[in-house]
C-alpha positions in Angstrom: -74.5 4.6 -42.1 -72.3 7.4 -43.6 -72.3 9.1 -40.2 -71.0 5.9 -38.5 -68.3 5.4 -41.2 -67.2 9.1 -40.8 -67.1 8.7 -37.0 -64.9 5.5 -37.4 -62.5 7.2 -39.8 -62.3 10.3 -37.6 -61.6 8.1 -34.6 -58.8 6.2 -36.4 -57.2 9.4 -37.6 -57.4 10.9 -34.1 -55.8 7.7 -32.7 -53.1 7.8 -35.3 -52.4 11.5 -34.6 -52.1 10.9 -30.9 -49.8 8.0 -31.5 -47.7 9.9 -33.9 -47.4 12.9 -31.7 -46.3 10.7 -28.8 -43.5 9.3 -30.9 -42.5 12.8 -32.0 -42.4 13.9 -28.3 -39.7 11.3 -27.6 -37.8 11.7 -30.8 -34.2 12.9 -30.3 -34.6 14.8 -33.6 -36.7 17.4 -31.9 -34.1 18.4 -29.4 -32.8 21.9 -30.2 -29.3 21.8 -31.6 -28.0 24.2 -28.9 -29.1 21.8 -26.2 -27.1 19.0 -27.8 -23.9 21.0 -27.8 -21.4 19.7 -25.2 -24.2 17.4 -23.9 -23.9 13.7 -23.1 -27.6 13.6 -22.2 -30.6 16.0 -22.3 -33.3 16.0 -19.7 -36.3 16.5 -21.9 -38.7 16.9 -19.0 -38.4 16.3 -15.3 -41.1 16.9 -12.7 -40.8 16.3 -8.9 -44.0 16.8 -7.0 -43.8 16.5 -3.2 -46.8 16.6 -0.9 -46.4 17.1 2.8 -49.7 15.7 4.1 -48.7 15.8 7.8 -45.6 15.9 10.0 -45.3 12.1 9.4 -46.8 11.8 5.9 -45.1 12.7 2.7 -45.7 11.6 -0.9 -42.9 12.1 -3.6 -43.8 11.6 -7.2 -41.2 11.9 -10.1 -41.5 11.7 -13.8 -38.3 12.1 -15.8 -37.6 11.9 -19.5 -33.9 11.8 -20.5 -32.4 11.4 -24.0 -29.0 9.8 -23.8 -26.8 10.9 -26.7 -23.7 8.8 -26.1 -22.2 6.2 -23.8 -21.0 8.8 -21.4 -24.6 9.9 -20.9 -25.7 6.5 -19.6 -24.9 7.6 -16.0 -27.7 10.2 -16.2 -30.5 7.6 -16.7 -30.8 6.8 -13.0 -33.7 4.3 -13.0 -33.9 3.4 -9.4 -35.9 4.1 -6.2 -35.0 3.4 -2.6 -37.3 2.1 0.1 -37.1 0.8 3.7 -39.4 -0.2 6.6 -40.6 3.4 6.7 -40.9 4.0 2.9 -43.2 2.3 0.5 -42.9 2.5 -3.3 -46.4 2.9 -4.8 -45.5 3.3 -8.5 -42.5 2.3 -10.6 -42.3 2.2 -14.4 -39.8 2.7 -17.2 -40.2 3.0 -20.9 -37.4 3.0 -23.5 -37.6 4.7 -26.9 -35.4 4.7 -29.9 -34.0 7.8 -31.7 -37.2 8.2 -33.7 -39.5 8.0 -30.6 -40.6 4.4 -31.1 -41.1 2.5 -27.8 -38.8 -0.5 -27.7 -39.0 -1.6 -24.0 -41.5 -1.3 -21.2 -40.8 -2.2 -17.6 -43.1 -2.6 -14.6 -42.1 -2.7 -10.9 -41.6 -6.5 -11.0 -39.0 -6.1 -13.7 -36.7 -4.0 -11.5 -33.9 -5.7 -9.5 -34.3 -5.5 -5.7 -31.1 -5.3 -3.7 -29.7 -3.9 -0.5 -29.0 -0.2 -0.9 -25.6 -0.5 0.9 -22.4 -2.3 0.1 -21.2 -5.7 1.0 -19.4 -4.4 4.1 -22.7 -3.7 5.8 -23.7 -6.1 8.5 -27.4 -5.2 8.3 -29.6 -2.6 6.8 -33.3 -2.2 6.1 -32.5 0.2 3.2 -33.1 -1.3 -0.2 -33.2 -0.1 -3.7 -35.1 -1.3 -6.8 -33.2 -0.5 -10.0 -33.2 -1.1 -13.7 -29.9 -1.7 -15.5 -30.6 -1.1 -19.2 -27.9 -1.8 -21.8 -28.5 0.2 -24.9 -28.1 -1.2 -28.4 -27.8 2.1 -30.2 -27.6 5.9 -29.4 -29.4 8.1 -29.0 -32.2 6.6 -26.9 -34.8 8.0 -24.6 -35.8 6.8 -21.1 -39.1 7.8 -19.4 -38.9 6.9 -15.7 -41.9 7.2 -13.4 -41.9 6.6 -9.6 -43.9 7.5 -6.5 -43.2 6.6 -2.8 -44.9 7.3 0.4 -43.0 7.7 3.7 -43.6 8.7 7.3 -40.1 10.3 7.5 -40.3 13.9 6.6 -36.8 14.8 7.9 -35.4 14.3 4.4 -37.1 16.4 1.7 -35.5 15.8 -1.7 -33.5 18.8 -2.8 -33.9 20.4 -6.2 -30.8 19.9 -8.4 -32.1 20.8 -11.9 -28.7 20.4 -13.5 -27.0 17.4 -11.8 -23.5 17.8 -13.2 -21.5 18.8 -16.2 -22.4 17.8 -19.8 -26.1 17.7 -19.0 -28.6 19.9 -20.8 -32.2 20.5 -19.5 -35.1 21.3 -21.8 -37.6 21.6 -18.9 -37.4 20.9 -15.2 -40.1 21.4 -12.6 -40.2 21.0 -8.8 -43.1 21.6 -6.4 -43.8 21.2 -2.8 -47.4 21.3 -1.6 -47.8 21.8 2.2 -51.6 22.0 2.7 -51.4 21.9 6.5 -49.0 24.8 6.6 -46.2 23.1 8.6 -43.5 25.8 9.0 -40.6 25.3 6.6 -37.5 27.0 5.4 -35.8 27.2 2.1 -32.4 28.2 0.7 -31.8 29.0 -3.0 -28.2 28.7 -4.1 -26.5 29.7 -7.5 -29.8 30.8 -9.1 -28.2 33.8 -10.7 -27.5 33.4 -14.4 -29.9 30.5 -14.9 -33.4 30.6 -16.5 -35.3 29.8 -13.3 -38.7 30.8 -12.4 -40.1 30.4 -8.8 -43.3 31.0 -7.0 -44.3 30.5 -3.4 -47.3 30.9 -1.1 -48.2 29.8 2.4 -48.9 26.3 1.2 -46.8 25.7 -2.0 -43.3 26.3 -3.4 -42.5 25.7 -7.1 -39.4 26.1 -9.3 -38.9 25.6 -13.0 -36.0 25.8 -15.5 -36.1 25.8 -19.3 -33.6 25.4 -22.1 -30.5 25.2 -20.1 -27.4 24.4 -22.2 -24.9 21.8 -21.0 -21.9 23.2 -19.2 -18.6 21.7 -20.3 -16.2 20.7 -17.7 -12.8 22.3 -17.8 -9.6 21.0 -16.1 -8.9 22.4 -12.7 -12.4 23.7 -12.4 -14.5 24.0 -9.3 -17.0 21.2 -8.4 -20.3 21.5 -10.2 -21.9 21.8 -6.7 -20.3 25.2 -6.3 -21.7 26.8 -9.5 -25.0 25.0 -10.4 -28.4 25.9 -8.9 -29.8 24.1 -5.9 -32.9 24.6 -3.7 -32.8 23.1 -0.2 -36.0 22.8 1.8 -36.6 21.5 5.3 -39.5 21.4 7.8 -39.2 23.0 11.2 -41.3 20.1 12.6 -40.6 16.7 11.2 -40.6 12.9 11.8 -37.6 10.7 11.5 -38.4 7.0 11.8 -41.0 7.6 14.4 -39.1 10.2 16.3 -40.6 13.7 16.4 -38.3 16.7 16.1 -38.3 20.5 15.9 -35.5 22.9 15.1 -34.9 26.2 13.2 -31.1 26.5 13.7 -28.1 24.3 14.2 -28.1 24.8 18.0 -31.6 23.4 18.2 -30.9 20.6 15.8 -27.8 19.5 17.8 -29.7 19.5 21.0 -32.5 17.4 19.4 -29.9 15.0 18.1 -28.1 14.7 21.4 -31.3 14.1 23.3 -33.1 11.8 20.9 -30.4 9.9 19.1 -27.3 9.8 21.4 -28.5 9.9 25.0 -28.5 6.5 26.6 -26.4 4.9 23.8 -23.1 5.6 25.5 -23.4 3.0 28.3 -20.5 0.7 29.0 -20.1 -2.4 31.1 -18.4 -1.7 34.5 -15.6 -4.1 33.6 -14.8 -2.0 30.5 -14.9 1.2 32.4 -12.5 -0.2 35.0 -10.1 -1.4 32.3 -10.0 2.1 30.7 -9.5 3.7 34.1 -6.6 1.3 34.8 -5.0 2.2 31.4 -5.0 5.9 32.1 -4.1 5.6 35.8 -1.4 8.1 36.7 -1.9 10.1 33.5 -3.1 13.7 34.2 -3.0 15.3 30.8 -6.4 14.7 29.1 -4.8 14.6 25.6 -2.3 11.8 26.7 -5.3 10.0 28.2 -7.1 10.3 24.9 -4.1 8.9 23.0 -4.2 5.8 25.2 -7.9 5.4 24.7 -7.7 5.9 21.0 -5.1 3.2 20.7 -7.2 0.9 22.8 -10.2 1.5 20.4 -8.1 0.9 17.3 -6.6 -2.3 18.6 -10.0 -3.7 19.7 -12.4 -2.8 16.8 -12.8 -2.9 13.1 -15.0 -1.0 10.7 -18.1 -2.5 9.2 -21.2 -0.6 8.0 -24.3 -1.0 10.2 -27.2 0.9 8.7 -29.8 0.3 11.4 -31.5 2.6 13.9 -33.2 5.9 13.0 -32.7 6.3 9.3 -29.1 5.3 9.7 -28.5 8.2 12.0 -28.6 6.6 15.4 -25.4 4.8 16.5 -25.6 1.3 17.8 -25.0 1.2 21.6 -21.5 1.5 22.9 -21.7 -1.7 25.0 -22.7 -3.6 21.9 -19.7 -2.3 20.0 -17.6 -3.2 23.0 -18.9 -6.8 22.9 -18.7 -7.5 19.2 -15.6 -5.5 18.3 -17.0 -3.7 15.2 -19.2 -0.9 14.2 -19.8 1.8 11.5 -18.6 5.4 11.8 -21.5 6.3 14.1 -21.1 3.3 16.3 -17.3 3.5 16.6 -17.3 7.2 17.2 -20.0 6.9 19.9 -18.0 4.0 21.4 -14.8 6.0 21.5 -16.7 8.9 23.1 -18.0 6.5 25.8 -14.5 5.2 26.4 -13.2 8.8 26.8 -16.0 9.6 29.2 -14.8 6.7 31.3 -11.3 8.2 31.2 -12.6 11.6 32.2 -12.0 13.2 28.8 -14.6 15.4 27.2 -15.4 14.7 23.5 -18.2 15.4 21.1 -19.9 13.4 18.3 -19.5 15.4 15.0 -21.2 15.2 11.7 -19.2 15.8 8.5 -19.3 15.4 4.7 -16.4 13.0 4.0 -14.3 12.4 0.9 -15.3 15.2 -1.5 -14.5 18.4 0.3 -18.0 19.8 1.2 -19.1 22.0 4.0 -22.0 21.5 6.3 -24.0 24.7 5.4 -23.5 26.8 8.5 -26.3 29.2 7.4 -29.0 26.6 6.8 -29.8 23.9 9.3 -31.1 20.7 7.9 -30.2 17.0 8.0 -26.8 17.0 6.2 -23.6 15.0 6.2 -22.5 11.4 5.4 -19.9 10.6 8.1 -19.2 11.0 11.8 -15.9 11.8 13.5 -15.0 12.8 17.1 -14.1 16.3 18.4 -11.8 16.9 21.4 -11.9 20.5 22.6 -8.3 21.5 23.5 -8.0 25.1 24.6 -9.1 26.5 21.3 -7.0 24.0 19.3 -9.5 21.3 18.6 -8.3 17.7 18.0 -10.2 15.5 15.6 -10.3 11.7 15.6 -11.2 9.4 12.7 -12.6 6.4 14.6 -13.1 4.0 11.6 -9.4 3.5 10.9 -7.1 1.0 12.7 -4.0 2.8 11.4 -4.7 6.5 11.3 -2.5 8.5 13.8 -4.1 10.2 16.7 -5.3 13.6 15.8 -4.8 13.2 12.0 -7.6 13.4 9.5 -6.0 13.5 6.1 -7.9 14.7 3.1 -11.0 12.5 3.9 -12.4 15.1 6.3 -10.0 18.0 6.5 -10.7 21.7 6.1 -14.5 21.8 6.1 -17.4 23.0 8.3 -18.8 20.3 10.5 -21.5 20.1 13.1 -20.3 19.3 16.7 -23.1 17.8 18.8 -23.0 18.9 22.4 -25.5 18.5 25.3 -26.2 22.3 25.0 -26.8 22.1 21.2 -25.1 22.0 17.8 -22.0 24.1 17.1 -20.4 24.7 13.7 -16.6 24.2 13.7 -13.9 23.7 11.0 -11.7 20.7 10.9 -7.9 20.8 10.6 -6.5 22.6 7.7 -3.4 21.1 5.9 -2.3 24.2 4.0 0.3 24.4 1.2 3.8 24.0 2.8 2.4 21.9 5.6 2.1 19.2 3.0 5.9 18.8 2.7 8.0 16.2 1.1 11.8 16.5 1.5 14.2 14.2 -0.5 17.9 13.9 0.2 20.0 11.6 -1.9 23.2 10.7 -3.7 23.4 9.6 -7.3 26.4 7.9 -8.9 26.5 7.8 -12.7 28.5 5.0 -14.3 30.5 4.9 -17.6 27.9 2.6 -19.2 25.1 5.1 -18.6 23.5 3.4 -15.6 23.2 4.9 -12.1 23.0 3.9 -8.5 21.2 6.0 -6.0 20.3 6.2 -2.3 17.3 8.2 -1.2 15.7 9.4 2.0 12.2 10.7 1.4 10.4 12.3 4.4 6.7 13.1 4.0 4.4 15.2 6.2 0.8 16.6 6.1 -1.3 15.3 3.2 1.8 13.9 1.6 2.0 11.7 4.7 -1.6 10.8 4.0 -0.7 9.7 0.5 2.0 7.3 1.7 1.4 5.9 5.2 -0.7 3.0 3.9 2.4 1.8 1.9 3.5 0.3 5.2 1.0 -2.4 4.7 2.3 -3.5 1.2 4.2 -6.7 0.7 7.7 -6.4 -0.8 6.4 -7.3 -4.2 3.5 -4.8 -3.9 5.8 -2.0 -2.8 8.3 -2.6 -5.7 5.4 -2.6 -8.1 4.1 0.6 -6.6 7.4 2.4 -7.0 8.0 1.1 -10.6 4.5 1.6 -12.0 3.2 4.6 -10.1 6.0 6.7 -8.5 8.8 6.4 -11.1 7.0 5.0 -14.1 8.8 7.5 -16.4 12.1 5.8 -15.6 12.7 2.7 -17.7 14.8 -0.1 -16.3 14.4 1.1 -12.7 15.0 -1.5 -10.0 14.5 -1.3 -6.2 17.6 -2.8 -4.5 16.4 -2.2 -1.0 13.7 -0.4 0.9 12.9 0.5 4.5 9.8 2.3 5.6 9.2 4.1 8.9 5.8 5.3 10.0 6.3 7.7 12.9 2.6 8.0 14.0 3.6 10.2 17.0 5.0 13.0 14.9 3.0 12.1 11.8 6.0 11.6 9.5 6.6 8.9 7.0 10.2 8.1 5.9 11.3 6.0 3.0 15.0 4.8 2.8 15.7 3.4 -0.7 18.6 2.1 -2.8 17.8 2.2 -6.5 19.5 1.3 -9.8 18.6 2.3 -13.3 20.2 0.8 -16.4 20.8 2.8 -19.6 19.7 6.1 -18.0 22.2 8.3 -19.8 22.7 8.6 -23.5 26.3 8.1 -24.6 28.0 8.9 -27.9 31.5 9.7 -29.0 31.3 13.3 -28.0 29.2 13.5 -24.9 27.4 11.8 -22.0 23.8 13.2 -21.7 21.4 12.7 -18.8 18.2 14.3 -17.4 19.3 15.8 -14.1 15.9 15.4 -12.2 15.8 11.7 -11.8 13.4 11.1 -9.0 10.8 13.8 -8.7 9.9 14.8 -12.2 6.8 17.1 -12.3 5.5 17.3 -15.9 1.9 18.4 -15.3 0.7 21.1 -17.8 -3.0 22.1 -17.6 -5.0 21.7 -20.8 -5.0 24.7 -23.1 -8.4 26.5 -23.7 -8.9 29.1 -26.2 -11.7 30.6 -24.0 -11.8 29.7 -20.4 -15.3 29.8 -18.9 -14.9 28.4 -15.3 -12.9 29.6 -12.4 -9.5 27.9 -11.7 -9.3 25.8 -8.6 -6.1 24.4 -7.2 -7.5 21.9 -4.8 -4.5 21.1 -2.7 -1.3 23.0 -2.0 2.1 21.3 -1.3 5.8 21.8 -1.2 8.6 19.5 -2.4 12.3 20.1 -1.5 15.0 18.0 -3.1 18.7 17.9 -2.5 21.0 15.5 -4.4 24.7 15.1 -4.6 25.5 13.8 -8.1 28.7 12.2 -9.1 29.7 11.8 -12.8 31.8 8.9 -14.1 35.6 8.9 -13.9 37.1 10.2 -17.1 34.5 12.9 -17.7 34.5 16.5 -16.7 31.9 19.1 -15.9 31.7 22.2 -18.0 29.6 25.2 -16.9 26.5 24.3 -14.8 23.2 25.9 -15.6 22.4 29.2 -13.8 19.8 29.5 -11.1 16.2 29.0 -12.3 13.6 30.8 -10.3 9.8 31.4 -10.8 7.5 33.2 -8.4 3.8 33.7 -9.0 0.5 33.9 -7.1 0.1 30.2 -7.7 3.4 29.1 -6.1 7.1 29.1 -6.7 9.9 27.0 -8.3 13.6 27.2 -7.8 16.6 25.1 -9.0 20.2 25.7 -8.0 23.3 23.9 -9.2 26.5 24.0 -7.1 29.8 22.6 -8.2 31.7 20.7 -5.5 34.6 19.4 -7.5 35.4 18.2 -11.0 33.3 15.1 -10.6 30.6 16.2 -8.2 27.8 18.8 -8.0 24.7 19.5 -6.0 21.2 19.8 -7.4 18.8 21.6 -5.2 15.2 22.0 -6.3 12.0 23.2 -4.6 8.5 23.5 -5.9 5.6 25.0 -3.9 2.0 25.1 -5.1 -0.7 27.2 -3.4 -4.2 26.0 -2.9 -6.9 28.5 -3.9 -9.7 29.5 -6.3 -8.7 32.0 -8.9 -10.7 33.9 -11.6 -10.9 32.3 -15.0 -8.7 35.1 -16.4 -5.8 33.7 -14.4 -5.9 30.3 -16.0 -3.5 31.3 -18.8 -1.0 32.6 -16.3 -1.2 29.4 -14.2 -0.8 27.2 -17.3 2.3 29.3 -18.3 3.7 28.8 -14.8 3.2 25.0 -14.9 4.5 24.8 -18.5 7.7 26.5 -17.6 8.2 24.1 -14.7 7.5 21.1 -16.9 10.0 22.3 -19.4 12.8 22.7 -16.9 12.0 19.4 -15.3 13.3 17.8 -18.5 16.6 19.8 -18.3 19.6 17.6 -19.5 23.2 18.1 -18.7 26.0 17.1 -21.1 29.4 16.1 -19.9 32.4 15.4 -22.0 35.4 13.2 -21.7 38.6 14.6 -20.4 
């Protein structure tokens, strides 16, 4: 009897101990103080286990525990899993714990919301996602997320990104790939230096782990976290993609596989369309001029809509179908444009790129990469690139969506890495010429002609589509929001798509611009292109400085002061010249009532060591100070 009582007590105590230790494990109080520093969230434990059972069989299991410390950390919860006709979710759970480690919510797969994995602009997609959108009541809280899926597509092996951004600390992260059948694979380890990473590999297994990694605080004008945080990329030499078998060990082989398996046979056009294209280019011998005609035809005929069907979203819909329905996604429209150019006798190549954020296709490691498709036209060493999803983009212009990055050009002979057009520094030019007339009451009238090229053209050409009210609102709230009482009297926009130049002719008035008292009439001389940007001050800079885009602005204004006033001495020349760019202001007196104001600012794109940050800040601070320069005039 005593033995049974003792056994029962021991069992209860053991159960209580287990329960208590589980709560302690999820308590935010146990997170080391140094991991909370600069962190919005702490990954307590993450394990990703991948098993490659065969060329067409892969199992991916993940268990992730994240403590969210504040509202900004909510984005790091990521409770979702994707699936499609080729991928089946076999496990999906989530548990929520409060700050002390008490479980407050439990979710099973049926509690997750099931939606399309692509946006509302998509015509059709078999890609779906099950997600959980939890709204916390208090902070901190902890999420335990568990998932497993099985797929026959082995072309996409999840990468290891143990620190997925700034302001995230990692207590423990693990990643393993088991490859029991010994399918040949390749790996690339990036930015491992300086991080507490352990790795091991054998013929059938690769593993990585990281422990006690402090959060990295973002600093203004810093490089992307992708450029400095560790990453492991792994790919199979033999793989399956939606039922299509493939083999490659380099970009040439990958491009050849893609051309033969995903593109061949999808460029067929109806004879009537071919005849139409051939009639349009009849008598034109220059292939580039032919391409311009075909590109305009494509832009007039089609519109963009996402169509995520085919082999994992990688196979374009057939050219004749795009021709029939008049729409397609980047793959379909690019493939369609290529087919039209073929009909015109112009060579072009389907090209894979990372769009939007400036990222390179890794030229040293072939794997399935990229998120967008454009078209390449070889042109005697000066490649021309076409964005086929826009109805308004000029021929041969990319803008900052796909410029200056490594891309994969897919040819019949194989894949080739090339670099897209670079819009460097002074190519991104804005010139402003104008006349300003100041009035006795402190108001002014002005006429401006603003001409923009390069990426400054890219920033503006869409203004052509604004209504009059939208355009006025744009100028008043975005361009010249620092000028109170500004009114647009008239505006005329000209979009020269041939030369890729955007021109704005404007008449503007501003009431009460100058300050007037009995002694003087005071006004800020830079009315229409004030640049007040000053980088944030850091006592200690830890990250490299990155100036993402270079540009040049050149302004020339003739300024007339009111009758009855006189100019005294004008300011001397102001000139700054640094490795980051230059700044120059010149005043020239024309007569007693008129002077010229010439200003130029040039900023150079580049990545600079962290030690240069103070110098850059000093340069921009000097510019910002002089941009507020005021001139005082006195009555005669």
